[in-house]
Each structure stands twice: as C-alpha cells, then as structure tokens.
Z-matrix of the N, CA and C atoms (Angstrom, degrees):
N
C 1 1.498
C 2 1.504 1 107.64
N 3 1.341 2 116.01 1 131.64
C 4 1.470 3 120.39 2 -178.29
C 5 1.511 4 110.32 3 -80.31
N 6 1.327 5 117.19 4 163.44
C 7 1.456 6 122.58 5 -178.24
C 8 1.505 7 112.82 6 -62.97
N 9 1.367 8 116.39 7 -23.45
C 10 1.465 9 118.19 8 -176.09
C 11 1.554 10 111.40 9 -94.79
N 12 1.341 11 117.12 10 9.36
C 13 1.457 12 120.26 11 176.67
C 14 1.481 13 110.43 12 -80.02
N 15 1.319 14 118.59 13 123.28
C 16 1.449 15 123.81 14 -178.21
C 17 1.538 16 111.98 15 -96.05
N 18 1.366 17 115.97 16 -35.05
C 19 1.433 18 122.47 17 179.89
C 20 1.548 19 107.98 18 -125.02
N 21 1.310 20 117.53 19 125.08
C 22 1.422 21 123.67 20 176.33
C 23 1.512 22 110.42 21 -135.52
N 24 1.301 23 118.18 22 109.89
C 25 1.471 24 123.38 23 -179.78
C 26 1.507 25 108.89 24 -118.16
N 27 1.308 26 116.58 25 137.34
C 28 1.439 27 121.93 26 177.17
C 29 1.525 28 109.31 27 -133.79
N 30 1.329 29 115.06 28 115.15
C 31 1.501 30 123.54 29 177.33
C 32 1.530 31 111.88 30 50.61
N 33 1.326 32 116.36 31 47.89
C 34 1.451 33 121.89 32 -178.46
C 35 1.553 34 110.02 33 -81.01
N 36 1.342 35 115.48 34 130.75
C 37 1.435 36 121.87 35 177.48
C 38 1.517 37 110.03 36 -120.01
N 39 1.316 38 117.85 37 143.21
C 40 1.466 39 123.20 38 169.53
C 41 1.524 40 104.75 39 -132.34
N 42 1.367 41 113.22 40 120.66
C 43 1.447 42 120.52 41 -172.26
C 44 1.545 43 108.64 42 -122.97
N 45 1.328 44 116.57 43 126.79
C 46 1.423 45 123.74 44 173.07
C 47 1.516 46 110.68 45 -100.36
N 48 1.287 47 117.18 46 127.29
C 49 1.469 48 122.79 47 -176.05
C 50 1.488 49 113.25 48 -119.79
N 51 1.297 50 117.52 49 136.67
C 52 1.467 51 124.70 50 167.12
C 53 1.532 52 107.38 51 -121.69
N 54 1.331 53 116.74 52 -175.88
C 55 1.453 54 119.08 53 -178.17
C 56 1.535 55 111.21 54 -64.25
N 57 1.349 56 117.34 55 -27.58
C 58 1.447 57 118.23 56 -174.77
C 59 1.533 58 113.66 57 -122.83
N 60 1.320 59 116.68 58 -1.31
C 61 1.440 60 117.87 59 -171.16
C 62 1.561 61 111.45 60 -141.38
N 63 1.328 62 115.26 61 141.83
C 64 1.463 63 122.47 62 177.41
C 65 1.538 64 107.14 63 -127.22
N 66 1.360 65 115.13 64 114.43
C 67 1.499 66 119.97 65 -178.87
C 68 1.469 67 109.62 66 -111.74
N 69 1.341 68 115.55 67 126.87
C 70 1.459 69 122.33 68 -179.84
C 71 1.525 70 106.53 69 -95.35
N 72 1.309 71 115.65 70 90.14
C 73 1.488 72 120.39 71 179.97
C 74 1.521 73 111.55 72 -67.29
N 75 1.345 74 114.58 73 -36.38
C 76 1.472 75 121.14 74 168.50
C 77 1.489 76 107.84 75 -122.50
N 78 1.268 77 117.53 76 128.67
C 79 1.477 78 122.00 77 -170.72
C 80 1.546 79 111.48 78 -125.64
N 81 1.346 80 115.21 79 64.88
C 82 1.447 81 119.61 80 178.64
C 83 1.477 82 114.00 81 87.06
N 84 1.354 83 117.66 82 55.27
C 85 1.443 84 121.58 83 -175.16
C 86 1.522 85 110.09 84 -83.68
N 87 1.315 86 115.41 85 127.81
C 88 1.485 87 123.45 86 171.02
C 89 1.510 88 107.15 87 -113.14
N 90 1.350 89 115.39 88 121.43
C 91 1.480 90 118.27 89 -177.25
C 92 1.490 91 109.27 90 -150.73
N 93 1.342 92 114.74 91 132.41
C 94 1.483 93 119.61 92 175.06
C 95 1.535 94 107.19 93 -128.40
N 96 1.340 95 116.13 94 126.94
C 97 1.469 96 122.00 95 177.88
C 98 1.464 97 108.73 96 -127.51
N 99 1.316 98 116.21 97 127.53
C 100 1.444 99 121.82 98 -179.60
C 101 1.549 100 109.76 99 -91.10
N 102 1.329 101 114.53 100 153.86
C 103 1.447 102 121.37 101 177.97
C 104 1.550 103 110.88 102 -56.23
N 105 1.303 104 115.44 103 129.71
C 106 1.494 105 119.83 104 -179.17
C 107 1.499 106 113.15 105 95.07
N 108 1.350 107 118.81 106 -9.65
C 109 1.438 108 119.84 107 178.50
C 110 1.527 109 112.70 108 -67.89
N 111 1.311 110 114.82 109 154.33
C 112 1.458 111 123.27 110 172.85
C 113 1.515 112 107.77 111 -124.71
N 114 1.307 113 116.04 112 106.38
C 115 1.466 114 121.80 113 -167.86
C 116 1.563 115 109.22 114 -120.83
N 117 1.305 116 115.29 115 129.60
C 118 1.454 117 121.82 116 174.98
C 119 1.509 118 108.27 117 -105.60
N 120 1.354 119 117.09 118 129.46
C 121 1.428 120 123.13 119 175.38
C 122 1.539 121 106.49 120 -102.77
N 123 1.337 122 113.41 121 123.40
C 124 1.499 123 119.51 122 -175.70
C 125 1.532 124 111.14 123 -123.85
N 126 1.308 125 115.34 124 150.66
C 127 1.453 126 119.38 125 176.22
C 128 1.552 127 109.50 126 159.70
N 129 1.329 128 117.62 127 168.32
C 130 1.469 129 120.90 128 -174.98
C 131 1.515 130 110.90 129 -69.26
N 132 1.352 131 113.64 130 161.75
C 133 1.466 132 119.26 131 177.34
C 134 1.543 133 110.58 132 -57.75
N 135 1.323 134 114.91 133 138.14
C 136 1.433 135 119.95 134 178.11
C 137 1.500 136 115.40 135 84.97
N 138 1.361 137 117.20 136 9.49
C 139 1.460 138 118.17 137 -176.88
C 140 1.526 139 112.84 138 -89.43
N 141 1.326 140 117.19 139 -3.26
C 142 1.467 141 120.30 140 178.76
C 143 1.465 142 117.20 141 109.46
N 144 1.343 143 118.88 142 6.23
C 145 1.479 144 121.87 143 -175.63
C 146 1.516 145 111.61 144 -60.95
N 147 1.335 146 117.92 145 -51.95
C 148 1.446 147 123.10 146 179.83
C 149 1.510 148 113.73 147 -61.48
N 150 1.337 149 113.83 148 -40.11
C 151 1.492 150 118.08 149 177.00
C 152 1.508 151 110.61 150 -63.14
N 153 1.317 152 116.63 151 -39.04
C 154 1.468 153 120.55 152 179.69
C 155 1.538 154 108.42 153 -63.00
N 156 1.312 155 119.77 154 -43.41
C 157 1.474 156 121.31 155 -178.60
C 158 1.514 157 108.29 156 -65.26
N 159 1.339 158 118.44 157 -40.97
C 160 1.445 159 121.11 158 -179.54
C 161 1.527 160 113.09 159 -62.97
N 162 1.364 161 115.89 160 -40.38
C 163 1.463 162 118.73 161 177.58
C 164 1.539 163 109.82 162 -68.59
N 165 1.335 164 116.56 163 -44.59
C 166 1.451 165 117.28 164 178.52
C 167 1.554 166 112.42 165 -59.85
N 168 1.326 167 115.16 166 -37.18
C 169 1.435 168 120.32 167 -177.92
C 170 1.509 169 115.65 168 -84.46
N 171 1.331 170 116.78 169 9.02
C 172 1.463 171 123.34 170 177.01
C 173 1.520 172 113.17 171 60.44
N 174 1.368 173 113.53 172 24.25
C 175 1.478 174 118.88 173 171.29
C 176 1.509 175 112.33 174 -85.15
N 177 1.328 176 114.88 175 -18.52
C 178 1.459 177 121.65 176 -172.90
C 179 1.530 178 108.04 177 -143.02
N 180 1.309 179 117.55 178 141.75
C 181 1.444 180 120.43 179 -179.72
C 182 1.520 181 109.89 180 -83.58
N 183 1.340 182 115.07 181 165.70
C 184 1.462 183 121.00 182 172.26
C 185 1.506 184 108.81 183 -115.36
N 186 1.328 185 116.29 184 161.47
C 187 1.474 186 121.31 185 -173.16
C 188 1.506 187 114.02 186 -98.17
N 189 1.313 188 117.20 187 -38.25
C 190 1.438 189 122.11 188 -178.18
C 191 1.529 190 110.16 189 -139.62
N 192 1.288 191 116.33 190 157.26
C 193 1.476 192 119.55 191 175.63
C 194 1.486 193 113.18 192 103.26
N 195 1.327 194 117.37 193 -172.02
C 196 1.425 195 124.63 194 -178.32
C 197 1.533 196 109.67 195 -125.51
N 198 1.324 197 116.37 196 140.09
C 199 1.490 198 120.56 197 177.28
C 200 1.526 199 107.53 198 -144.02
N 201 1.304 200 114.58 199 124.65
C 202 1.458 201 123.76 200 172.75
C 203 1.484 202 110.84 201 -115.39
N 204 1.327 203 117.28 202 129.76
C 205 1.468 204 123.98 203 176.49
C 206 1.525 205 107.98 204 -114.92
N 207 1.317 206 115.20 205 114.80
C 208 1.470 207 120.27 206 -178.40
C 209 1.498 208 109.67 207 54.59
N 210 1.320 209 116.72 208 38.25
C 211 1.452 210 123.01 209 177.52
C 212 1.505 211 116.24 210 84.90
N 213 1.327 212 116.52 211 -7.78
C 214 1.491 213 122.21 212 -178.01
C 215 1.527 214 109.66 213 -88.85
N 216 1.332 215 119.84 214 123.63
C 217 1.454 216 121.65 215 177.10
C 218 1.493 217 110.88 216 -73.46
N 219 1.344 218 117.55 217 103.43
C 220 1.451 219 122.39 218 -171.80
C 221 1.508 220 112.33 219 -59.59
N 222 1.317 221 118.68 220 -36.30
C 223 1.448 222 121.24 221 -177.34
C 224 1.522 223 113.55 222 -67.08
N 225 1.303 224 117.14 223 -11.23
C 226 1.475 225 121.97 224 -175.76
C 227 1.524 226 114.61 225 -105.86
N 228 1.365 227 117.13 226 -0.76
C 229 1.481 228 119.45 227 -177.97
C 230 1.527 229 110.42 228 -110.40
N 231 1.317 230 115.02 229 152.59
C 232 1.475 231 120.07 230 -176.35
C 233 1.544 232 111.58 231 -81.31
N 234 1.301 233 116.48 232 173.65
C 235 1.486 234 120.18 233 -176.33
C 236 1.527 235 111.66 234 -61.27
N 237 1.344 236 117.50 235 -37.31
C 238 1.456 237 118.39 236 -178.23
C 239 1.510 238 110.18 237 -64.97
N 240 1.333 239 117.79 238 -43.09
C 241 1.466 240 121.20 239 179.50
C 242 1.549 241 111.62 240 -66.09
N 243 1.321 242 114.11 241 -34.87
C 244 1.489 243 117.02 242 177.61
C 245 1.546 244 110.08 243 -65.49
N 246 1.349 245 115.06 244 -40.67
C 247 1.453 246 118.01 245 178.52
C 248 1.496 247 111.58 246 -63.67
N 249 1.344 248 117.30 247 -39.28
C 250 1.456 249 121.33 248 -179.81
C 251 1.538 250 109.30 249 -64.73
N 252 1.356 251 115.00 250 -46.43
C 253 1.438 252 119.83 251 -177.98
C 254 1.564 253 110.78 252 -62.81
N 255 1.306 254 115.02 253 -42.12
C 256 1.458 255 121.95 254 179.71
C 257 1.541 256 111.22 255 -61.83
N 258 1.323 257 116.19 256 -44.93
C 259 1.470 258 120.65 257 -179.30
C 260 1.513 259 113.21 258 -64.80
N 261 1.293 260 117.77 259 -36.24
C 262 1.474 261 122.86 260 -174.12
C 263 1.503 262 114.46 261 -89.18
N 264 1.326 263 116.60 262 -25.33
C 265 1.468 264 119.00 263 -170.21
C 266 1.538 265 113.65 264 -113.41
N 267 1.333 266 119.42 265 -20.63
C 268 1.477 267 120.84 266 -165.83
C 269 1.508 268 110.24 267 -124.55
N 270 1.330 269 115.71 268 134.44
C 271 1.459 270 122.61 269 169.81
C 272 1.524 271 108.76 270 -112.69
N 273 1.323 272 116.15 271 133.70
C 274 1.439 273 120.26 272 -177.08
C 275 1.538 274 112.23 273 -110.66
N 276 1.343 275 114.94 274 138.22
C 277 1.449 276 120.81 275 172.41
C 278 1.520 277 104.17 276 -134.71
N 279 1.341 278 117.23 277 100.21
C 280 1.449 279 119.82 278 -177.69
C 281 1.544 280 109.75 279 -113.25
N 282 1.320 281 116.15 280 176.06
C 283 1.448 282 119.65 281 -174.35
C 284 1.558 283 109.59 282 -68.31
N 285 1.293 284 119.92 283 -34.84
C 286 1.473 285 121.74 284 175.48
C 287 1.551 286 106.57 285 -85.73
N 288 1.304 287 115.42 286 133.34
C 289 1.435 288 121.30 287 -173.92
C 290 1.544 289 111.92 288 -72.12
N 291 1.291 290 118.35 289 -37.36
C 292 1.471 291 122.95 290 177.84
C 293 1.501 292 112.72 291 58.16
N 294 1.384 293 115.59 292 36.44
C 295 1.449 294 119.68 293 175.12
C 296 1.502 295 109.40 294 -87.32
N 297 1.320 296 116.96 295 145.92
C 298 1.480 297 122.47 296 -177.30
C 299 1.522 298 108.12 297 -86.40
N 300 1.301 299 116.84 298 118.48
C 301 1.458 300 122.54 299 -172.38
C 302 1.546 301 112.05 300 -65.74
N 303 1.303 302 116.85 301 -27.57
C 304 1.478 303 119.89 302 -176.45
C 305 1.518 304 112.83 303 -80.09
N 306 1.344 305 117.98 304 -7.28
C 307 1.419 306 121.99 305 -179.42
C 308 1.517 307 112.22 306 -111.30
N 309 1.321 308 117.70 307 155.47
C 310 1.452 309 119.82 308 176.01
C 311 1.536 310 110.19 309 -71.28
N 312 1.289 311 115.74 310 167.88
C 313 1.463 312 120.09 311 178.48
C 314 1.532 313 109.85 312 -61.82
N 315 1.325 314 115.86 313 -44.14
C 316 1.472 315 120.12 314 175.26
C 317 1.508 316 113.74 315 -54.80
N 318 1.316 317 116.48 316 -46.07
C 319 1.467 318 121.89 317 -178.44
C 320 1.530 319 110.08 318 -67.69
N 321 1.347 320 116.93 319 -37.41
C 322 1.451 321 119.19 320 176.72
C 323 1.529 322 112.53 321 -61.28
N 324 1.325 323 116.20 322 -45.12
C 325 1.449 324 119.97 323 -179.94
C 326 1.510 325 111.11 324 -64.67
N 327 1.333 326 118.38 325 -35.21
C 328 1.461 327 121.46 326 -177.13
C 329 1.521 328 112.69 327 -77.91
N 330 1.316 329 117.79 328 -13.39
C 331 1.496 330 119.95 329 -168.61
C 332 1.529 331 115.90 330 -57.00
N 333 1.370 332 117.38 331 -41.47
C 334 1.481 333 116.00 332 179.01
C 335 1.520 334 115.80 333 -56.68
N 336 1.323 335 115.50 334 -34.40
C 337 1.449 336 119.76 335 178.40
C 338 1.510 337 112.16 336 -68.11
N 339 1.353 338 117.02 337 -34.33
C 340 1.421 339 122.57 338 174.93
C 341 1.544 340 111.54 339 -61.50
N 342 1.323 341 117.19 340 -43.90
C 343 1.444 342 121.54 341 178.40
C 344 1.508 343 112.05 342 -68.53
N 345 1.283 344 117.66 343 -35.47
C 346 1.452 345 122.85 344 -178.75
C 347 1.545 346 112.05 345 -67.32
N 348 1.337 347 115.20 346 -39.01
C 349 1.458 348 119.64 347 -176.10
C 350 1.516 349 111.75 348 82.25
N 351 1.344 350 114.40 349 164.89
C 352 1.473 351 117.97 350 177.92
C 353 1.480 352 114.12 351 91.38
N 354 1.322 353 119.35 352 -3.71
C 355 1.458 354 124.11 353 179.95
C 356 1.501 355 111.52 354 -119.31
N 357 1.314 356 117.86 355 133.42
C 358 1.437 357 119.93 356 174.47
C 359 1.520 358 109.49 357 -68.67
N 360 1.345 359 115.79 358 161.53
C 361 1.442 360 118.08 359 179.33
C 362 1.547 361 111.32 360 -60.40
N 363 1.334 362 117.31 361 -36.78
C 364 1.441 363 121.38 362 177.56
C 365 1.520 364 110.96 363 -63.11
N 366 1.322 365 115.03 364 -44.40
C 367 1.469 366 118.79 365 179.42
C 368 1.524 367 112.08 366 -61.47
N 369 1.345 368 115.46 367 -41.09
C 370 1.481 369 120.29 368 178.01
C 371 1.528 370 110.18 369 -59.59
N 372 1.317 371 117.21 370 -49.51
C 373 1.431 372 121.06 371 -174.57
C 374 1.516 373 112.67 372 -72.31
N 375 1.316 374 118.02 373 -35.94
C 376 1.468 375 122.11 374 178.51
C 377 1.520 376 109.84 375 -64.26
N 378 1.320 377 117.53 376 -42.86
C 379 1.437 378 119.85 377 178.89
C 380 1.512 379 113.34 378 -69.01
N 381 1.338 380 115.85 379 -36.39
C 382 1.437 381 120.95 380 175.62
C 383 1.520 382 111.01 381 -64.26
N 384 1.340 383 118.06 382 -40.33
C 385 1.438 384 121.41 383 178.52
C 386 1.488 385 111.90 384 -62.51
N 387 1.358 386 116.48 385 -41.28
C 388 1.470 387 121.26 386 179.07
C 389 1.496 388 111.85 387 -62.66
N 390 1.320 389 117.63 388 -39.57
C 391 1.506 390 118.91 389 179.07
C 392 1.528 391 110.99 390 -73.25
N 393 1.299 392 117.88 391 -33.94
C 394 1.468 393 118.36 392 176.40
C 395 1.541 394 110.09 393 -63.71
N 396 1.321 395 115.23 394 -35.30
C 397 1.497 396 118.36 395 174.19
C 398 1.508 397 110.42 396 -62.02
N 399 1.321 398 117.94 397 -42.30
C 400 1.463 399 119.55 398 -177.60
C 401 1.518 400 112.66 399 -63.67
N 402 1.347 401 117.50 400 -33.26
C 403 1.430 402 119.32 401 -178.97
C 404 1.563 403 112.97 402 -98.96
N 405 1.314 404 115.41 403 12.35
C 406 1.454 405 121.31 404 172.67
C 407 1.514 406 114.73 405 75.40
N 408 1.326 407 117.79 406 30.18
C 409 1.468 408 121.60 407 -178.84
C 410 1.505 409 114.23 408 -119.69
N 411 1.313 410 116.37 409 16.50
C 412 1.491 411 120.37 410 -175.17
C 413 1.525 412 111.17 411 -56.76
N 414 1.318 413 116.02 412 -35.48
C 415 1.516 414 118.82 413 179.96
C 416 1.493 415 114.76 414 -76.58
N 417 1.330 416 117.86 415 -7.69
C 418 1.467 417 123.10 416 178.53
C 419 1.521 418 113.04 417 -106.43
N 420 1.324 419 116.78 418 9.80
C 421 1.464 420 118.90 419 -173.03
C 422 1.522 421 113.85 420 -58.74
N 423 1.348 422 117.70 421 -34.57
C 424 1.498 423 119.45 422 -178.79
C 425 1.483 424 114.67 423 -94.78
N 426 1.358 425 118.28 424 7.30
C 427 1.425 426 121.20 425 175.60
C 428 1.503 427 112.52 426 -83.05
N 429 1.322 428 118.23 427 159.90
C 430 1.441 429 122.99 428 172.48
C 431 1.581 430 109.04 429 -86.23
N 432 1.297 431 117.10 430 155.40
C 433 1.463 432 118.39 431 -179.65
C 434 1.530 433 113.76 432 -54.53
N 435 1.315 434 118.10 433 -37.52
C 436 1.461 435 118.99 434 -176.77
C 437 1.541 436 112.74 435 -73.75
N 438 1.323 437 115.54 436 -1.01
C 439 1.477 438 119.92 437 175.03
C 440 1.542 439 110.17 438 -97.94
N 441 1.299 440 116.91 439 3.27
C 442 1.493 441 122.31 440 -178.12
C 443 1.525 442 108.59 441 -109.23
N 444 1.310 443 114.38 442 153.17
C 445 1.464 444 119.41 443 171.21
C 446 1.499 445 110.09 444 -72.18
N 447 1.329 446 116.22 445 167.63
C 448 1.473 447 118.83 446 179.27
C 449 1.527 448 111.41 447 -59.91
N 450 1.299 449 118.67 448 -40.14
C 451 1.446 450 120.65 449 177.84
C 452 1.512 451 112.73 450 -64.33
N 453 1.307 452 116.83 451 -39.50
C 454 1.460 453 119.38 452 178.51
C 455 1.539 454 109.85 453 -67.34
N 456 1.326 455 117.90 454 -39.21
C 457 1.446 456 119.62 455 177.60
C 458 1.550 457 111.55 456 -62.34
N 459 1.354 458 116.70 457 -36.83
C 460 1.423 459 119.32 458 178.72
C 461 1.525 460 110.74 459 -67.22
N 462 1.332 461 117.08 460 -38.99
C 463 1.462 462 117.99 461 177.33
C 464 1.525 463 112.78 462 -66.50
N 465 1.349 464 117.32 463 -33.13
C 466 1.457 465 121.42 464 174.72
C 467 1.558 466 109.17 465 -65.93
N 468 1.305 467 116.41 466 -39.50
C 469 1.467 468 119.65 467 179.51
C 470 1.535 469 110.57 468 -66.45
N 471 1.322 470 118.44 469 -34.65
C 472 1.426 471 122.76 470 178.59
C 473 1.557 472 109.02 471 -69.03
N 474 1.339 473 116.63 472 -42.51
C 475 1.472 474 119.74 473 176.29
C 476 1.544 475 110.28 474 -59.62
N 477 1.316 476 116.46 475 -42.70
C 478 1.485 477 120.28 476 178.82
C 479 1.547 478 109.59 477 -62.30
N 480 1.312 479 116.95 478 -39.20
C 481 1.500 480 119.38 479 -179.51
C 482 1.511 481 111.75 480 -63.14
N 483 1.305 482 117.13 481 -29.14
C 484 1.458 483 122.33 482 -174.17
C 485 1.517 484 115.13 483 -88.69
N 486 1.344 485 117.16 484 -14.23
C 487 1.467 486 119.59 485 -165.58
C 488 1.518 487 112.23 486 -68.68
N 489 1.333 488 117.08 487 -25.70
C 490 1.460 489 117.44 488 179.87
C 491 1.472 490 114.85 489 -89.61
N 492 1.396 491 118.62 490 12.76
C 493 1.443 492 124.26 491 -178.00
C 494 1.496 493 111.02 492 50.73
N 495 1.348 494 117.98 493 54.91
C 496 1.475 495 120.46 494 -175.20
C 497 1.506 496 111.50 495 -68.35
N 498 1.346 497 113.81 496 149.30
C 499 1.498 498 119.22 497 173.29
C 500 1.502 499 110.06 498 -79.98
N 501 1.329 500 118.79 499 -19.24
C 502 1.461 501 121.52 500 -178.06
C 503 1.543 502 108.80 501 -135.37
N 504 1.312 503 115.34 502 129.77
C 505 1.505 504 121.20 503 175.15
C 506 1.517 505 108.92 504 -114.32
N 507 1.313 506 115.91 505 127.47
C 508 1.456 507 120.06 506 175.79
C 509 1.527 508 106.30 507 -111.30
N 510 1.315 509 114.86 508 123.07
C 511 1.487 510 122.46 509 -173.85
C 512 1.522 511 110.27 510 -127.58
N 513 1.375 512 114.37 511 117.18
C 514 1.453 513 120.51 512 179.89
C 515 1.544 514 105.63 513 -105.93
N 516 1.326 515 115.06 514 105.40
C 517 1.492 516 121.04 515 -176.03
C 518 1.513 517 112.43 516 47.68
N 519 1.336 518 117.00 517 61.64
C 520 1.438 519 122.39 518 -173.32
C 521 1.523 520 114.62 519 -63.66
N 522 1.338 521 116.20 520 -19.79
C 523 1.467 522 117.78 521 178.92
C 524 1.501 523 113.64 522 -115.34
N 525 1.344 524 115.99 523 21.50
C 526 1.426 525 120.25 524 -175.06
C 527 1.493 526 116.97 525 -61.53
N 528 1.353 527 115.40 526 -25.08
C 529 1.497 528 118.51 527 -178.03
C 530 1.509 529 111.80 528 -112.41
N 531 1.314 530 118.08 529 18.81
C 532 1.479 531 122.02 530 -175.16
C 533 1.536 532 111.54 531 -110.00
N 534 1.294 533 115.37 532 151.33
C 535 1.466 534 118.91 533 172.47
C 536 1.562 535 107.49 534 -77.48
N 537 1.326 536 115.87 535 174.49
C 538 1.426 537 120.71 536 -173.24
C 539 1.510 538 113.26 537 -60.23
N 540 1.320 539 117.15 538 -43.25
C 541 1.481 540 120.80 539 -179.64
C 542 1.504 541 112.29 540 -61.01
N 543 1.331 542 115.19 541 -48.50
C 544 1.470 543 119.40 542 179.65
C 545 1.480 544 113.47 543 -71.79
N 546 1.352 545 118.55 544 -30.61
C 547 1.433 546 121.71 545 177.07
C 548 1.530 547 110.27 546 -63.60
N 549 1.367 548 114.95 547 -46.00
C 550 1.406 549 119.91 548 179.52
C 551 1.533 550 112.09 549 -63.85
N 552 1.328 551 116.10 550 -36.08
C 553 1.467 552 121.58 551 177.59
C 554 1.514 553 110.82 552 -62.82
N 555 1.342 554 117.10 553 -45.10
C 556 1.443 555 120.70 554 -178.59
C 557 1.501 556 111.48 555 -68.79
N 558 1.335 557 116.95 556 -40.91
C 559 1.485 558 118.85 557 177.77
C 560 1.521 559 112.38 558 -64.68
N 561 1.334 560 116.33 559 -35.63
C 562 1.458 561 120.98 560 176.11
C 563 1.508 562 109.14 561 -64.42
N 564 1.329 563 118.74 562 -37.66
C 565 1.471 564 122.74 563 178.94
C 566 1.512 565 108.60 564 -66.61
N 567 1.348 566 117.83 565 -44.91
C 568 1.447 567 119.10 566 179.34
C 569 1.515 568 111.16 567 -64.10
N 570 1.346 569 117.18 568 -38.58
C 571 1.454 570 120.81 569 177.95
C 572 1.557 571 108.58 570 -59.10
N 573 1.322 572 116.70 571 -43.22
C 574 1.452 573 117.27 572 -176.37
C 575 1.541 574 112.22 573 -66.91
N 576 1.335 575 115.24 574 -32.13
C 577 1.462 576 118.50 575 176.24
C 578 1.509 577 111.94 576 -65.04
N 579 1.337 578 115.46 577 -40.93
C 580 1.478 579 119.22 578 176.09
C 581 1.528 580 108.81 579 -61.61
N 582 1.313 581 117.55 580 -41.47
C 583 1.473 582 120.05 581 179.57
C 584 1.529 583 111.92 582 -60.61
N 585 1.333 584 115.17 583 -24.26
C 586 1.487 585 119.10 584 -179.49
C 587 1.545 586 110.50 585 -100.19
N 588 1.293 587 118.67 586 16.53
C 589 1.450 588 122.61 587 170.01
C 590 1.543 589 119.10 588 101.10
N 591 1.363 590 115.15 589 1.48
C 592 1.438 591 117.26 590 179.16
C 593 1.528 592 108.53 591 -77.90
N 594 1.358 593 116.24 592 143.84
C 595 1.442 594 122.76 593 174.15
C 596 1.525 595 109.35 594 -88.99
N 597 1.320 596 118.37 595 130.27
C 598 1.456 597 121.82 596 -176.89
C 599 1.515 598 109.37 597 -125.86
N 600 1.353 599 113.84 598 127.62
C 601 1.439 600 121.94 599 174.80
C 602 1.538 601 106.90 600 -123.48
N 603 1.325 602 114.87 601 118.31
C 604 1.491 603 118.73 602 -173.42
C 605 1.495 604 111.11 603 -130.44
N 606 1.310 605 113.24 604 148.78
C 607 1.472 606 122.76 605 170.18
C 608 1.532 607 106.98 606 -111.10
N 609 1.318 608 116.33 607 126.41
C 610 1.448 609 119.21 608 178.36
C 611 1.555 610 108.91 609 -151.16
N 612 1.310 611 114.35 610 146.64
C 613 1.445 612 120.81 611 174.39
C 614 1.531 613 111.24 612 -97.08
N 615 1.331 614 118.43 613 1.49
C 616 1.414 615 122.66 614 -179.86
C 617 1.553 616 109.18 615 -89.50
N 618 1.332 617 117.21 616 110.42
C 619 1.469 618 117.89 617 -175.21
C 620 1.501 619 112.79 618 -63.98
N 621 1.333 620 119.16 619 -30.39
C 622 1.454 621 119.91 620 177.84
C 623 1.515 622 112.58 621 -65.26
N 624 1.328 623 115.73 622 -38.54
C 625 1.482 624 118.59 623 178.01
C 626 1.505 625 110.58 624 -76.19
N 627 1.334 626 120.19 625 -33.20
C 628 1.433 627 122.96 626 176.59
C 629 1.497 628 110.87 627 -60.39
N 630 1.323 629 116.62 628 -37.43
C 631 1.463 630 121.00 629 -178.08
C 632 1.511 631 112.14 630 -68.34
N 633 1.325 632 119.05 631 -15.70
C 634 1.471 633 120.63 632 177.65
C 635 1.544 634 111.11 633 -69.94
N 636 1.299 635 114.97 634 -25.67
C 637 1.479 636 120.42 635 -173.99
C 638 1.523 637 112.08 636 -66.71
N 639 1.307 638 116.55 637 153.12
C 640 1.461 639 123.36 638 174.64
C 641 1.542 640 110.43 639 -70.72
N 642 1.331 641 114.14 640 -36.60
C 643 1.437 642 120.71 641 -179.56
C 644 1.556 643 109.34 642 -132.61
N 645 1.313 644 115.35 643 141.69
C 646 1.466 645 121.22 644 176.24
C 647 1.528 646 108.34 645 -121.35
N 648 1.333 647 115.99 646 110.57
C 649 1.448 648 121.53 647 -173.30
C 650 1.528 649 107.64 648 -105.37
N 651 1.360 650 115.29 649 128.56
C 652 1.445 651 121.85 650 179.79
C 653 1.521 652 111.73 651 -90.27
N 654 1.344 653 114.65 652 141.91
C 655 1.489 654 119.94 653 -178.46
C 656 1.505 655 108.52 654 -132.09
N 657 1.332 656 116.94 655 140.16
C 658 1.456 657 124.04 656 176.87
C 659 1.491 658 110.82 657 -152.99
N 660 1.378 659 117.39 658 127.04
C 661 1.407 660 122.41 659 174.43
C 662 1.515 661 113.37 660 56.09
N 663 1.334 662 116.27 661 40.71
C 664 1.460 663 121.78 662 176.04
C 665 1.512 664 115.02 663 80.93
N 666 1.348 665 117.83 664 5.86
C 667 1.452 666 122.31 665 -177.75
C 668 1.521 667 109.34 666 -121.42
N 669 1.347 668 116.23 667 147.65
C 670 1.425 669 120.86 668 171.58
C 671 1.512 670 107.82 669 -91.78
N 672 1.362 671 114.93 670 130.34
C 673 1.447 672 121.05 671 -173.55
C 674 1.548 673 109.97 672 -96.71
N 675 1.282 674 119.10 673 -5.78
C 676 1.467 675 122.59 674 179.82
C 677 1.505 676 113.13 675 113.45
N 678 1.334 677 114.64 676 174.97
C 679 1.472 678 119.66 677 -176.34
C 680 1.542 679 110.44 678 -85.46
N 681 1.300 680 112.34 679 163.00
C 682 1.486 681 117.43 680 170.28
C 683 1.517 682 109.18 681 -141.37
C-alpha cells in the first residue's frame, strides 16, 4: 500500500443475520483508493453500495477482512478512536439529511466543529456562514430545517459535510433531491473540492454525474466487479 492510499480494503465482508437468514451485503470487497481520487460506485439497488459507504465511513462495522483508513487499521481501534477519526477525516452526504429540527440551519452546519473542539463559537458560525454562501443558502441561515425544501435541506447537509475540511467525502446520491440547476451547482462544488485534493467517493444513478469521476467502479451482489 502506498503512502498516498487513503482507503485499503482486502476481502471485507459485512453479514446481516436473522434467525433464518444470512445476507452478505459485502462479500469479499477489495478496494484501494488513493488520496485525491474521485470514484463513483455504480450498481443496481440492493447491491451493497450504501453498506460499503457506511463501512468505509466507520458508521458500520465489518465482520471479516482488513480495512485501513489513512493507514490506520480500523479493526484494531476502539469506538472512541473511530469516532475521532471519523470526525476529523470524513464528511458525509447521505440520502437522509439528518438535520436537527430544533436548531437553525447555521447551527446545524456548525455542529461538527462544536464536537471536534478547538474552535470558538464565533469561528464555528463564521465558517458555517461561509459554506452556506457557497451552496446558495446564506439567506436561509436562521431558518429551521422544516422551513426548507428537500433540495435546500440537502444543500445544508452538504455544507455541514464540508465544514471540517475532510480529506474524504462520502456521498450517497448527493443530488437526489435537487433540481437540475442546483444539482449541477453541487456537483461543480464537489468537483472543485477534488481539484483541491479532497478524495471523493460517491454513489449516483445519474450517468452524467458518474462520468465526472476519475474511476467508475461496478458493484453487484456485494462484490466489486472492477473499474470501467
């Protein structure tokens, strides 16, 4: 594994078990992604794409195999260290917005910096305001999430994902709730982040957006079939 490898998976399995059924959501995944790569994961619904992102993002454990994130062997660190690594290195953009309804949009975007520590309240809010400006939501900063459209909530979630200056962004259908104009705007923003060294791993059903990626990896039945 080279020094610039940020994700290294070898024969990773994720198995869901019930009393009568065993489902291999990931069935021996081998994946290597270098820092600065822009990778699109493609495949039919239910093939394991979202599970793969969750395991990579340390939101979900894996059952077998080896996984190193930025050189750290994930299977050998405790939950507290995983949380620290996740907060400092990864930005998430998933289909569910996960915005806190009791907080303003500005406060939602600033929240990861609060958990990280080391930032004054003013620094947190100033940086959040700057990101809201980038995604075109500066005029909605003081609104609650339930006062925003679905597309606006998604843009707020993207701003929140970016506030910690993550080295890796995981995006599951990041434009799924946006119109064409806003979708293009968000994808252009993600493209610019890649240009500045961020590693981006995305799941999308939009072939035009998938073609923007440096690599397009096919997935089927929990396995990666290779690039195209």
